[in-house]
C-alpha positions in Angstrom: -26.4 -17.5 7.0 -23.6 -20.4 5.2 -20.4 -20.8 6.9 -18.4 -18.6 4.2 -21.2 -15.8 4.3 -20.3 -16.0 7.9 -16.7 -15.8 7.7 -16.8 -12.9 5.0 -19.2 -10.8 6.7 -16.7 -11.0 9.8 -13.7 -10.0 7.4 -15.6 -7.2 6.1 -16.3 -5.8 9.9 -12.5 -6.3 10.7 -11.8 -4.1 7.9 -13.0 -1.3 9.2 -10.8 -1.5 12.6 -7.8 -2.9 10.2 -8.2 0.0 7.8 -7.3 2.7 10.5 -4.4 0.9 11.8 -3.2 0.7 8.5 -3.9 4.2 7.7 -2.5 5.8 11.2 0.9 3.4 11.2 0.8 1.3 9.0 0.9 -3.4 9.1 3.1 -4.7 11.3 4.4 -7.6 9.1 3.3 -11.2 9.4 -0.4 -9.6 9.7 -2.6 -11.5 7.6 -6.4 -12.5 8.0 -6.7 -13.9 4.5 -7.4 -17.8 5.1 -5.7 -20.3 3.3 -8.5 -21.8 1.6 -9.8 -18.2 0.4 -6.3 -17.2 -0.7 -6.1 -20.5 -2.9 -9.7 -19.4 -3.5 -8.4 -16.0 -5.0 -6.0 -17.7 -6.9 -7.7 -19.4 -9.1 -9.1 -15.5 -10.2 -5.6 -14.3 -10.2 -4.2 -16.9 -12.6 -7.1 -15.7 -15.3 -6.4 -11.7 -14.9 -2.4 -13.0 -14.7 -2.5 -14.7 -18.1 -4.1 -11.4 -19.8 -0.7 -9.5 -18.2 2.3 -11.8 -19.4 2.7 -13.8 -22.1 2.7 -17.4 -21.1 4.4 -20.4 -22.9 2.8 -22.8 -24.3 5.5 -25.0 -23.9 5.1 -28.3 -22.6 8.3 -29.7 -22.5 10.0 -26.5 -20.9 7.1 -25.7 -18.5 7.3 -29.4 -17.5 10.7 -29.5 -16.4 10.1 -26.2 -14.6 7.3 -27.8 -12.8 9.3 -30.9 -12.0 11.6 -28.9 -10.4 8.8 -26.8 -8.6 6.9 -29.6 -7.2 9.6 -31.5 -5.8 10.6 -28.4 -3.6 6.8 -28.3 -3.2 6.9 -31.5 -1.4 9.2 -30.0 1.0 7.0 -27.2 2.3 4.1 -26.7 5.0 1.8 -26.5 1.8 2.6 -29.6 0.0 -1.2 -30.9 0.7 -2.4 -27.6 -1.8 -2.1 -27.4 -5.6 0.5 -25.5 -7.0 0.8 -24.7 -10.9 4.0 -23.5 -12.3 3.9 -21.5 -15.6 6.8 -20.4 -18.2 7.0 -16.6 -19.4 8.2 -15.6 -22.7 10.0 -12.5 -21.3 14.0 -12.1 -22.2 14.2 -10.4 -18.5 15.9 -12.4 -15.6 12.8 -12.3 -13.4 10.7 -14.7 -11.5 7.8 -14.2 -9.2 4.6 -15.8 -7.1 1.2 -15.1 -7.2 -0.7 -15.7 -4.0 -2.7 -19.0 -3.9 0.1 -21.4 -4.9 1.4 -19.8 -8.2 4.6 -19.1 -9.3 6.1 -17.8 -13.0 9.1 -18.2 -14.5 10.9 -16.0 -16.8 12.4 -17.7 -20.1 15.1 -15.4 -19.3 15.9 -16.6 -16.1 16.3 -20.1 -17.6 18.4 -19.3 -20.1 20.8 -16.9 -17.6 21.2 -20.0 -15.4 24.2 -22.1 -15.4 23.0 -25.4 -13.9 20.1 -26.9 -12.3 20.9 -25.8 -9.0 20.8 -22.2 -9.9 17.5 -22.0 -11.2 15.8 -24.3 -8.7 17.5 -21.4 -6.1 14.8 -19.0 -7.7 11.9 -20.8 -8.2 12.6 -22.4 -4.1 13.0 -18.8 -3.2 9.7 -17.5 -5.2 7.8 -21.1 -3.7 8.9 -20.3 -0.2 7.4 -16.5 -0.4 4.2 -18.4 -1.6 4.4 -20.8 1.5 4.9 -17.8 4.2 2.0 -16.3 2.4 4.0 -12.8 2.0 1.8 -12.0 -1.0 -2.0 -11.9 0.6 0.5 -10.0 3.9 1.0 -7.6 1.1 -2.4 -7.5 -0.5 -3.8 -7.1 3.3 -1.6 -4.2 3.8 -2.6 -2.5 0.7 -6.0 -3.2 0.4 -7.3 -4.1 4.1 -9.3 -7.3 4.3 -12.0 -5.9 1.8 -9.4 -7.7 -0.5 -10.6 -11.1 0.3 -14.6 -10.2 0.1 -14.2 -8.1 -3.4 -12.2 -11.0 -4.7 -14.4 -14.2 -3.4 -17.9 -12.3 -3.9 -17.1 -10.8 -7.4 -17.9 -7.5 -5.8 -14.9 -5.2 -7.6 -14.2 -6.8 -11.1 -11.1 -5.2 -11.8 -9.4 -5.6 -8.6 -8.2 -8.8 -9.7 -6.6 -7.1 -13.0 -5.5 -4.3 -10.7 -3.3 -6.8 -8.5 -2.4 -9.3 -11.4 -0.8 -5.8 -13.2 0.9 -4.8 -9.7 2.3 -8.3 -9.1 3.7 -9.2 -12.9 4.4 -5.3 -13.5 6.4 -5.1 -10.1 4.0 -2.7 -8.5 3.8 -2.0 -4.5 2.3 -5.3 -3.9 5.2 -7.5 -5.6 7.5 -5.8 -3.4 9.0 -7.5 -0.3 10.1 -6.3 2.9 13.9 -7.4 3.9 12.1 -9.5 6.6 10.2 -11.0 4.0 13.6 -12.2 2.0 15.6 -13.1 4.4 12.7 -15.8 5.6 12.2 -16.6 1.7 16.2 -17.6 1.5 16.1 -19.1 4.5 12.9 -21.5 3.4 14.2 -21.6 0.2 18.0 -23.5 0.9 15.8 -25.4 3.3 13.6 -27.0 0.7 16.2 -27.0 -1.9 17.9 -29.1 0.1 15.8 -31.6 1.3 14.2 -31.9 -1.9 17.7 -32.9 -3.0 19.0 -30.0 -4.7 22.1 -28.3 -4.2 21.2 -24.6 -2.1 24.7 -23.3 -2.6 23.1 -22.8 -6.3 20.9 -20.3 -4.7 24.0 -18.3 -3.8 25.5 -18.3 -7.1 22.6 -17.1 -8.7 22.1 -14.7 -6.9 25.9 -13.5 -7.4 25.2 -13.8 -10.9 22.1 -11.3 -10.8 24.1 -8.6 -9.0 26.7 -9.0 -11.4 24.4 -8.7 -14.1 22.9 -5.7 -12.5 26.1 -3.9 -12.8 26.5 -4.6 -16.6 23.2 -4.4 -17.9 21.1 -2.9 -15.2 17.7 -3.4 -17.6 17.9 -7.2 -17.6 17.3 -7.6 -14.1 15.4 -4.3 -13.1 11.9 -6.5 -12.5 13.7 -8.5 -10.3 15.3 -6.0 -8.4 12.7 -3.7 -8.2 10.8 -6.8 -6.1 13.2 -8.3 -4.2 16.1 -6.3 -2.3 19.4 -8.2 -3.2 22.4 -7.1 -1.2 26.1 -8.7 -0.7 25.1 -9.7 3.1 21.9 -11.3 1.6 24.3 -13.6 -0.5 26.7 -14.2 2.7 23.9 -14.8 5.1 22.4 -17.9 1.7 25.8 -19.3 1.9 25.6 -19.5 5.6 22.8 -20.9 5.3 23.7 -23.4 2.4 26.4 -25.0 4.3 24.1 -26.6 7.2 23.7 -28.8 4.4 26.0 -30.9 3.2 26.6 -31.1 -0.9 27.7 -35.0 -1.1 24.6 -36.2 -3.2 22.7 -33.1 -3.7 22.2 -32.2 -7.0 23.8 -29.1 -8.8 22.9 -30.4 -12.8 20.8 -32.8 -14.6 20.7 -34.4 -17.7 17.9 -32.1 -19.2 19.1 -28.7 -18.2 21.4 -28.0 -20.7 18.6 -28.8 -23.1 15.7 -27.0 -21.5 18.0 -23.7 -21.6 19.2 -24.0 -25.1 15.1 -24.1 -25.6 14.5 -21.4 -23.4 17.2 -19.3 -25.4 15.2 -19.8 -28.4 12.0 -17.6 -27.2 
C-alpha cells in the first residue's frame, strides 16, 4: 500500500476514536491531525469551491497590491516555504477570511474602509496568522473529525468541499474562531507585520475602526464580527504588543495605497 494510503487508513481508524471524544466533551484547542501537506492539498480543492461562493474580483492591479503586502507578511511566518494565494472579493462588507491551505480573501469593502497601508496589512496579517497557526483545520477537525481529510483527498464526498467552503465564506460554524485563536492570531500578526516592515499600530487602529463601525452601522461589519470576536480588551492587547516594535522605519502608508483604495471604491 502506498504511503499516502497508509496514512489515510490510519486517519480513518483514528476517526472512530476521536469522534467519541468530540461527541462526549468537545475537542481541545489545538487538536489537529491533518498534516500540513494534506492541508495544502485540501486548499487546492477548497479554492475552487470558495470561488463558487463569492465573487472573486478579476482585477490584476488590485490583486497584485494585496498579494504584494501578503507575501511580505508570509515571508515572516513558519510556513513561508508553502505557496500562499491572495484573492480580492467584490463585496462592500468590511471583511477578510482565511481558508486552510494558504488562502486569504480580502473584500473590496475592507480595502475601501482602511485609512492607510498599515491598517490593511493589519487585517491581512491577522488572517495570515490564523492560517500559519492552522486554526482552520483545527475547526474542521472539531466539526467533522478526521474524516474530513480522507473524504476531501480521496474524493469520497464531492459535496463536502462545497459545504466547508460555504461555511467559511458565509461565516458559519467552521469559520468562527475562539478567543484563544484570536489572541494567538493577534500576537503572531503583530510580529509578522513588524518583521515585514509594516507599523503594527495599524492593526489596532483598524480594529478600533471596526468597533466604531459596528456601533454606527452593524450590518457593514456583521460578517467580520460573526467570525472574529473583537473586544476593547483585544485592542488594548494588540496595542501593547505593537509597542514592543519601535515604529521608526516601519511603513504606515505607501505610495500606492490611495490609488488602490480608490480602485476598490469603484466596485
